[in-house]
N, C-alpha and C positions, 0 to 999 in steps of 0.2 A: 659769659654764657651760662644759662641756667642748667643745672644738672638734671638729666632725664631719669626718672625713676624706672627701675626695671625689676622683674621678678627673677631672672637668671641671666646667664651669659657672661659670667665673671671669669677672668683669666685664671686658669688652673682649677676650675670647678670640676666636681664629679656629680653626676646626676643620672639616676635610673628610675623610670616609671614603669611599673608592670603593665603590659598591654591588657586590655579588657578580655581578649581571647584567652589569656593565661588564667585569669580568674574564672572565666566561664567553663573552660575545658579541663582544667587541672585542679584548681583550688576549691571551687564551689562543690564539686562532687566528693571531695575528700573530707570525711568527718573530723579528721585531726587538723589538717592544714587550714580548714575554713574557720576554725575557732578564733584564731588570732594570727595575722600574717602581715608581712611588710608590703605596703602598697607602693611607696616611693621612698627613695633614700638619696641623700645628697650631702655635698660638702661645698661651702662657698667661702673661699679665702678672701679676706679684705674686701668684703662685698660692698664696695662704694655704690651708693644710690639704690641699694636693695630696698624694695618695697613690695608688699603683697597685701592685697585687700580682698576679703571674702565677705561680701555683703550678705550672703545667705549661710554663712558659717561653713563648716566642713564635715563631711560624713566620716572622716578619719580622726583618730587622735594624732596630734602633731607634737613630737618631742624635738625641742631645740636646745642644743648645748653650745654655749658660747665659750670659746677657748682664748680669744683675744679680742680687743676692741670693745665697742659698746653697741647696744641696740635697744629696741623697745618692742612691746606688743600692747595691743589695746583690745579689750573685750567690751563691746558697746561703748560706754563713755568712761571706762576705767582704764587708765594707762599705767604700765609698769616699765621700769628701766631695767636693763640687763647688762652685766659686765662679765669679765673673765671668770671662768669656773662657776658659772651659774647656769641653771637649766630650768626649763618649764615643760610640762606636758599639757598642751591645750586639748581639752577633751572634745570629742565629736559633739557638735551642737549646731543649731540653726541660728545662733546669735551672730551678729555682725562682728567680725574680728579683722584685725590688721596687724602687721608687724613689719619692721624694717631696721636698717642699719643707722647708726648715729652719723650725722653729716660730717663731723670733724674727725671722728675716730671709728670708722666702720668696722663692724664685727667680723670675726671669722667663726663660722658655725658649722657643726655637724648636725644633721637633722634627719628625721625620718617620719613617714606617715605609717601608722599601723591600724588595722581594723579587723573585723571578723564577727562571727555570730555571737561571741562571748564579750564583745566590747562593752556593752552596757553593764554587765555583771562585773567585769574587770574594773570599770571606773567606780562603781559603788563599793567594791571590796577594798580598793586602795584610796578611796576618798579623793578622787581627782575631780576638783570642782573648777568651774569657770572663773572664779574670783581669786584663785590661788596666785600668790606672788611667787617670783622665781626663787629657787632654792640654791644656796651656795654649797658646793662640795669641794673636796680636794681634787686636784687634777686627776681625771678619771682615765688613767692609762688602760686599765682592764676593759673599760667600756669602749674605748677607741679601737682596741685590738679586735673586739667583737664586731664593731662597726665595719672595720676593714674586711673581716672574714665574710660578713654578710654581703658586702659590696662585691667582693671577688667571686662569691658564689653566684650571684645574679649576673655578673659579667660573663660567666661561662655558659649561661643559657638557662632556660626555664624548664628544665626537665624535673621530674619528681624528686630526684636525689638532691639537686641543688636547692630546690624550694624547701625540702624537708630540713636540710642542714641550716638554711637561713631561718626557718621557722623556729628551730630549737635554740639557735643563737639569739633570736629576738627576746625570748623570755629571760635569758641570762643578761642580755644587754640592758633591759629595763631594770632588772634587779640591781645592777651596779649603781643605778641612780636612786632608786627608791630605798635601797638598803646599803649605803656605802659603809665600808669597814670602819667602825668607830676608832679602832686602834690606829689606823693610818691618819686619822684627823687629829686625834688627841695626843698621840705619842710625840714627845719632844725629842727631836733628833739633834745629834751633834752636828755642827756645821760641816765637818769632814765627811760624815755619813751622807749628807746631802750632795756633796761633790761626787762621791763614789756613785751615788744613785743617778746623778745626771750624766756622768760619763757612760754608765751602762745604757742609759736612755739614748745617748748620742750614738753608741755602737749599734743599737737596734734600729736607728733611723738614718743610716748613711745614704739611703736613696732619696731622702727628702732635703728640703732647704729649711733649716730651723732658724728661728729668730731668738734674740735675747729675751724678748717678752714671753715667748713660749717656754723657754727653759726656766726662767724665773718663776713663771706661774706653776710649773710642775713642782718646784721646791717651796711654793707658797711664800716667796720672798719678793721684795721690790727689785726692779731691774738693777738699781745702783748697788743695793746690798748684795744681791746675788753675784754680780760681777766682781765686787770686792772680795767676797768669800772665795770665789773660784780662783781668782788671780793669786790670792794669798796661798792657796793650797797647791796650785800647779805652776805658778810662775808665768802664766800667760792668760790671755783673755779667753772666755768661753768659745767665741766664734773662731779664734785662731786654733784652739785645741780641736774643734770640730773639723776644720779644714785639714788639720794634721791627720786625723783619723781617716778622712776620705782619701788623702794621698797615700796613706799606708795601704789602704785597700786597693788603690789604683796600682801601686807598685807590685802587689801580689798578683793582680790580674796580668800585668805586663810580663811578669816573670813566669807565671804558671799556666797561662792560657794564650791562645792566639786571637783573642778578642780584638776587634778594631778599636782604635783610640776613641772614635766617636761613640761606640757602644759602651766603652768603659765610662766615658763622661756621662752618658745618659743614665747608666746604672747608679751613678752617684749624684744624680739630681741636677746635672749641668746640661741644659738643653743646647747650649752653644759649645761645640767641641773646640773651637778656636779660643774661646775664653778659658776653657779647662786647660788647654795646652799652655796658655800664657801663665795661668796660675801654677801649674806644675813646674814650669821652668823657673818661675820667680822664686819658689821655695826650694826646689831640688837642684837648681842651677844647671839643669840639663833638660832637654825636651823628652816627652814620653817615648818617642821613637828611638832616640839615642840611648835612653835608659834601658829599653828592651834589648837593643843590639849590644850594649856594653856588658850585659849580665847573662851570658849564655848558660852558666851553671848555677848561679846563685845571685841573690840581690846584692848589688855592689856595696860593700861595707864602707867604701871611701866616701859615700854620700851621706852616711849617717853621722849625726852629732849627738851630744849628750842628751839623755832622757831627763824629763823634769824631776825635781826632787820628790820622792815618794811621800805620800800623805801619812802622817802618823795616826793611823786609825785601826780599829779592830778588823776592818776589811781592807786589805791593800788595794790600791788602784793599779790595774794592769796597764801600764803606760805603753804607748806604741813605740816600735823600734825606730820609726822615722820621725824625728823631731826637728823643728826649726831652731836656729840660733836665737837667743833672746834679743839680740840687737834688731834682727829683722822682725821680731814679733812686736816690738814696742812702737 
C-alpha cells in the first residue's frame, strides 16, 4: 500500500497556530509584539510521510530543527538534505518551497513560523537567504528549553502576558541557532564528563520517552560509541539507567504523595498504566500498590540493591538509590 503524504497528524505531535483574531486584536495594535512574533509552533516526532508544499511560498520565516532521522527541503529547483542536529531558516518568500521527511528514516523536528513588521529587516541583517544550506550545530538544549517555554505559554492562552513572554523568548530562541556557543562545539570533553552530562539530561526529562539516538546526538557521538562509553562508566545501558531514574521518581511519589498509579505513570511518560505497573514489578519485584502499602514510614530499604560504580570524574555522578541488579540489566 502506497504511503499517503500528510502535513500533520503524527502520533505525539504538538501544534499551535495563532488564530487570526489574536493577530488582529492583540498583536497588530501592539508596537512591540508586532515587530516579530510566533505565528505557529510545532513538534513532529518520527514524522513518517510528512510532506508540505507551498506553491506560492510563505509569508512567515520557517525555522526547522531536526533532532533525529532525516528530511529534506526544496526551494524552487534546489534541494537540500537535512539530518540530526541540523537546522534551516526558510525566509518569507513567494518562491515555491516544499519539505518533508525521508521515506526510510523520517525526521523528528521542532519548528516554528515567525513573522512581523521587522521581518524583512531581520532577514537582511542576518543574511537569511533562500539558497542557504542547512547548518549543523551541537544539540541545542537551550533552544529546546525555550521552545518548550514558548509552547507552554501559548497553551495557557493568548492574553498579552503570555504573548509578551513568548515574544521575548523568540529572540533568545533564534539566537541559540544563529549564535551557538563556540566553546560547547569546540571543547573536547572527557568521556566521563559526557556521561555526567547525559545523566543530568535524563533527570531533566523524566516525563519524556528518550531514545538512544537522541541521547547520542546530545553527546555528539554515534549510538554504538555512546552506548559503549555509558555502559563502561555506569555498568548498565543508557535506556536501563533511564528506566532506573524513572522508577526512583515513581517510588518517591508512592511514598510521599497520594497520587494514583495511573497519574504517576503518566507523569513519567508512560501512557499505559498497566505497562508501567508491569515494568515496576519486573525491576522492583513488587507492584506499585504493594510498594506503597509496605512503606508507611519510609522507602523500603529491603528493595534496594547496590548502586553502580561511581565515575572517576571531576564531577561525581549522583546515582539513584534504586538500582537494578546487573544480571537483570544484561
